[in-house]
Legacy VTK file of the C-alpha trace (Angstrom):
# vtk DataFile Version 3.0
C-alpha trace
ASCII
DATASET POLYDATA
POINTS 307 float
49.988 -19.011 -82.519
49.578 -15.214 -82.373
49.341 -13.754 -78.884
46.014 -11.936 -78.468
45.884 -11.453 -74.703
48.505 -10.702 -72.065
48.344 -9.737 -68.394
51.076 -8.387 -66.163
51.271 -6.789 -62.745
52.777 -3.291 -62.671
53.806 -0.878 -59.928
51.513 1.794 -58.499
53.869 4.402 -59.916
53.445 2.894 -63.399
49.672 3.459 -63.580
49.919 7.134 -64.529
53.138 6.598 -66.452
51.351 4.119 -68.718
48.405 6.488 -69.073
50.802 9.133 -70.397
52.330 6.687 -72.879
48.907 5.637 -74.151
47.846 9.280 -74.477
51.054 10.024 -76.392
50.381 7.126 -78.760
46.839 8.221 -79.567
44.719 5.802 -77.509
41.102 6.652 -76.688
40.388 6.367 -72.951
37.387 4.506 -71.530
35.855 3.963 -68.107
35.801 0.340 -66.951
34.605 -1.218 -63.684
37.301 -2.036 -61.111
39.873 -0.344 -63.314
41.934 2.838 -63.151
41.142 3.216 -66.856
40.743 1.459 -70.152
42.181 2.535 -73.483
41.565 1.565 -77.084
43.310 2.099 -80.379
42.017 0.228 -83.403
41.574 -3.390 -82.341
43.997 -3.136 -79.406
42.481 -2.780 -75.923
44.347 -1.960 -72.709
42.829 -2.165 -69.216
44.703 -1.177 -66.061
42.930 -2.813 -63.108
42.950 -1.390 -59.590
43.730 -4.738 -58.010
47.417 -5.397 -58.417
47.543 -3.006 -60.187
47.561 -5.155 -63.280
47.523 -4.365 -66.991
45.501 -6.488 -69.423
46.329 -6.232 -73.132
43.913 -7.700 -75.691
43.757 -7.711 -79.479
45.716 -8.623 -82.583
48.502 -6.144 -81.793
49.062 -7.524 -78.281
52.506 -8.992 -78.923
53.869 -5.855 -80.577
52.534 -3.634 -77.789
54.068 -5.825 -75.083
57.462 -6.143 -76.806
57.858 -2.591 -78.070
55.953 -0.488 -75.515
55.095 -2.247 -72.250
58.385 -4.097 -71.719
60.864 -1.339 -72.630
58.918 1.636 -71.221
57.160 0.189 -68.152
58.596 -3.201 -67.149
62.194 -2.407 -68.034
62.931 -5.977 -69.060
61.894 -8.595 -71.595
59.374 -10.974 -70.030
57.244 -12.194 -72.927
58.641 -15.596 -73.830
60.761 -15.664 -70.664
58.110 -16.842 -68.222
60.127 -19.938 -67.312
63.061 -17.733 -66.337
60.993 -15.421 -64.147
58.679 -18.058 -62.625
60.139 -21.575 -63.028
57.863 -23.071 -60.310
54.814 -22.370 -62.477
56.112 -24.868 -65.054
56.715 -27.653 -62.544
53.965 -30.236 -61.915
51.417 -28.951 -59.401
47.731 -28.413 -58.653
46.204 -24.933 -58.804
43.026 -24.315 -56.777
40.575 -21.409 -56.843
36.915 -20.709 -56.157
33.970 -18.724 -57.463
30.766 -17.545 -55.799
32.205 -16.879 -52.349
30.997 -13.270 -52.337
27.718 -13.862 -54.180
24.505 -14.110 -52.170
22.767 -16.103 -54.878
24.229 -19.247 -56.345
26.663 -21.989 -55.403
30.190 -21.980 -54.095
32.419 -23.629 -56.699
35.967 -24.804 -56.041
37.994 -25.984 -59.007
41.416 -27.575 -59.250
43.703 -27.978 -62.251
46.867 -30.053 -62.624
49.516 -28.667 -64.961
53.079 -29.495 -65.940
55.569 -27.689 -68.157
54.005 -28.596 -71.505
50.429 -27.866 -70.490
51.422 -24.585 -68.814
53.012 -23.361 -72.050
49.882 -24.349 -73.987
47.594 -22.547 -71.532
49.690 -19.379 -71.721
49.424 -19.458 -75.514
45.647 -19.916 -75.205
45.422 -16.729 -73.128
44.390 -18.321 -69.828
44.230 -15.746 -67.062
42.412 -15.190 -63.795
38.626 -15.276 -64.391
38.185 -12.019 -62.429
39.930 -10.283 -65.329
37.527 -11.790 -67.877
34.211 -9.930 -67.987
32.559 -11.864 -70.816
30.741 -15.131 -70.112
31.401 -16.161 -73.710
35.142 -15.668 -73.171
34.972 -17.721 -69.960
33.311 -20.578 -71.871
35.892 -20.361 -74.662
38.823 -20.431 -72.257
37.261 -23.290 -70.279
37.032 -25.278 -73.505
40.694 -24.550 -74.247
41.671 -25.726 -70.764
39.771 -29.004 -71.079
41.279 -29.897 -74.423
44.845 -29.031 -73.394
47.007 -32.128 -73.296
48.251 -32.991 -69.809
45.632 -30.965 -67.921
43.614 -32.766 -65.238
40.668 -30.969 -63.651
38.307 -31.255 -60.715
35.237 -29.070 -60.140
33.437 -29.189 -56.786
30.084 -27.405 -56.951
28.354 -26.820 -53.615
24.769 -25.772 -54.329
23.011 -23.363 -51.964
21.110 -26.013 -49.987
24.266 -28.064 -49.419
26.234 -24.882 -48.740
23.764 -23.812 -46.038
23.943 -27.236 -44.394
27.741 -27.180 -44.423
27.880 -23.629 -43.092
25.725 -24.638 -40.123
28.126 -27.520 -39.507
31.292 -25.456 -39.757
29.877 -22.062 -38.590
32.877 -20.509 -40.313
33.315 -19.628 -43.974
37.062 -20.303 -43.971
36.492 -23.824 -42.620
33.909 -24.438 -45.341
36.285 -23.087 -48.004
39.065 -25.314 -46.676
36.737 -28.331 -46.853
35.948 -27.546 -50.504
39.586 -26.904 -51.419
40.625 -30.133 -49.720
37.945 -32.082 -51.610
39.178 -30.721 -54.963
42.789 -31.538 -54.056
41.762 -35.024 -52.897
40.032 -35.715 -56.232
43.067 -34.504 -58.178
45.432 -36.538 -55.994
43.511 -39.698 -56.806
44.045 -39.040 -60.519
47.619 -37.713 -60.290
48.988 -39.438 -57.165
52.598 -38.400 -57.756
51.868 -34.648 -57.907
54.080 -33.092 -55.222
52.462 -29.711 -54.624
49.205 -27.738 -54.505
48.881 -23.958 -54.740
45.840 -21.875 -53.857
45.050 -18.224 -53.371
45.383 -17.153 -49.714
41.967 -17.108 -48.034
42.842 -17.940 -44.422
45.606 -19.204 -42.184
47.236 -21.973 -44.238
46.855 -24.330 -41.264
43.066 -24.352 -41.791
43.477 -25.962 -45.208
46.365 -28.141 -44.052
44.178 -29.632 -41.310
41.374 -30.251 -43.829
43.820 -32.125 -46.082
45.138 -34.173 -43.172
41.590 -35.204 -42.265
41.237 -36.554 -45.800
44.588 -38.317 -45.629
46.105 -36.210 -48.421
49.809 -35.573 -47.995
51.530 -33.117 -50.323
53.220 -29.752 -50.077
50.621 -27.032 -49.668
51.305 -23.452 -50.693
48.965 -20.504 -50.246
49.792 -17.000 -51.377
48.085 -13.756 -52.176
47.600 -13.111 -55.893
47.861 -16.854 -56.485
45.968 -16.337 -59.755
49.241 -15.159 -61.333
50.024 -18.886 -61.514
48.559 -20.411 -64.691
47.172 -23.509 -62.930
45.349 -21.309 -60.389
44.138 -19.034 -63.199
42.812 -22.066 -65.099
41.038 -23.245 -61.941
39.455 -19.814 -61.513
38.086 -19.998 -65.056
36.598 -23.478 -64.623
35.073 -22.454 -61.291
33.536 -19.331 -62.815
32.174 -21.275 -65.773
30.390 -23.720 -63.452
29.040 -20.844 -61.330
27.664 -18.990 -64.351
26.069 -22.173 -65.745
24.294 -22.765 -62.426
23.019 -19.180 -62.337
21.643 -19.447 -65.882
19.824 -22.706 -65.074
18.449 -21.260 -61.821
17.146 -18.153 -63.592
15.264 -20.421 -66.003
13.958 -22.672 -63.240
12.746 -19.870 -60.965
11.822 -17.522 -63.839
13.792 -14.618 -62.405
17.337 -13.363 -63.057
19.462 -13.778 -59.928
21.808 -10.825 -59.555
25.511 -11.231 -58.795
27.264 -9.989 -55.671
25.448 -8.770 -52.564
24.457 -5.172 -53.376
21.200 -3.346 -54.218
20.436 -5.362 -57.403
20.588 -8.523 -55.272
18.107 -7.068 -52.788
15.740 -6.215 -55.632
16.046 -9.717 -57.120
15.548 -11.177 -53.648
12.342 -9.224 -53.078
10.939 -10.416 -56.393
11.939 -13.984 -55.566
10.162 -13.832 -52.190
7.010 -12.393 -53.761
6.857 -15.216 -56.310
8.183 -18.220 -54.394
8.061 -17.460 -50.669
10.679 -17.356 -47.943
10.770 -21.150 -47.528
12.336 -21.523 -50.992
15.083 -18.943 -50.455
17.571 -21.479 -49.090
17.512 -23.236 -52.481
19.083 -20.262 -54.264
20.850 -18.184 -51.584
23.611 -18.359 -48.976
21.500 -17.782 -45.905
24.207 -16.561 -43.500
24.704 -13.349 -45.533
23.208 -10.263 -43.854
21.191 -9.924 -47.062
18.834 -12.588 -45.687
17.848 -10.400 -42.712
17.465 -7.405 -44.994
15.069 -9.385 -47.162
13.106 -11.348 -44.604
13.195 -9.420 -41.326
11.064 -11.208 -38.755
9.826 -13.844 -41.191
12.888 -16.040 -40.550
12.503 -15.964 -36.733
LINES 1 308
307 0 1 2 3 4 5 6 7 8 9 10 11 12 13 14 15 16 17 18 19 20 21 22 23 24 25 26 27 28 29 30 31 32 33 34 35 36 37 38 39 40 41 42 43 44 45 46 47 48 49 50 51 52 53 54 55 56 57 58 59 60 61 62 63 64 65 66 67 68 69 70 71 72 73 74 75 76 77 78 79 80 81 82 83 84 85 86 87 88 89 90 91 92 93 94 95 96 97 98 99 100 101 102 103 104 105 106 107 108 109 110 111 112 113 114 115 116 117 118 119 120 121 122 123 124 125 126 127 128 129 130 131 132 133 134 135 136 137 138 139 140 141 142 143 144 145 146 147 148 149 150 151 152 153 154 155 156 157 158 159 160 161 162 163 164 165 166 167 168 169 170 171 172 173 174 175 176 177 178 179 180 181 182 183 184 185 186 187 188 189 190 191 192 193 194 195 196 197 198 199 200 201 202 203 204 205 206 207 208 209 210 211 212 213 214 215 216 217 218 219 220 221 222 223 224 225 226 227 228 229 230 231 232 233 234 235 236 237 238 239 240 241 242 243 244 245 246 247 248 249 250 251 252 253 254 255 256 257 258 259 260 261 262 263 264 265 266 267 268 269 270 271 272 273 274 275 276 277 278 279 280 281 282 283 284 285 286 287 288 289 290 291 292 293 294 295 296 297 298 299 300 301 302 303 304 305 306
């Protein structure tokens, strides 16, 4: 199966070095959100993201670019095809956990978990599974989610906490990290029931690991828990991020149809504008059905009406 997408973290010093190489090789440069730059040549697209920094290569010439440009001139070693040498833990049986919607005023919080082993990890790499934050197209998210679900050996769990339930839970916990830990623990619990001999779970670092460990203990789930920054570099975590994002986007599409108004992502000015329109059409009493009420956005929208 031809490789058409590849992602790899690079050093800060490599960002401009790669720009020079792309300029030398005749790439056209583009501006992209959250990226130092994008570049295109024919059907090959390169994006160097600020977070990481990380380079994303997409297109039919991906494999050649990685093998003959990125590896020798930037990475200094052959990595493509050697993932098991560089990261053997990723190919061992484990759960990967990630969430979507945490920073969005509108919409649910979704926590997803994916079980992978060696065979399924190799299949997911070939399918181009990567962290959903690096995938800007909803169509691509849906395609990758379909690939994940049909991959032999993969087991999944998706915990969707709609806004009304989210608001109730937030009042109970009064702390976002405690709520996140509850959702992560629920996803891990569901996976553990289906794969009881799985020895380990890995999630992106969102709080002191003891917060999630306590949540697991309350559910009677005993396995090795690992949390680390940039956990999405693990294929199981990346797959979980994609399934979580797919469920979030589906909810947002349904809600836009139900309430007859597009609900903007994030928590910036477009969200305030969508919120004002929502209040004009449906009233403040309905806001808790689509929004996370503890965000400061609520006060900006409602002022004294919530008091």
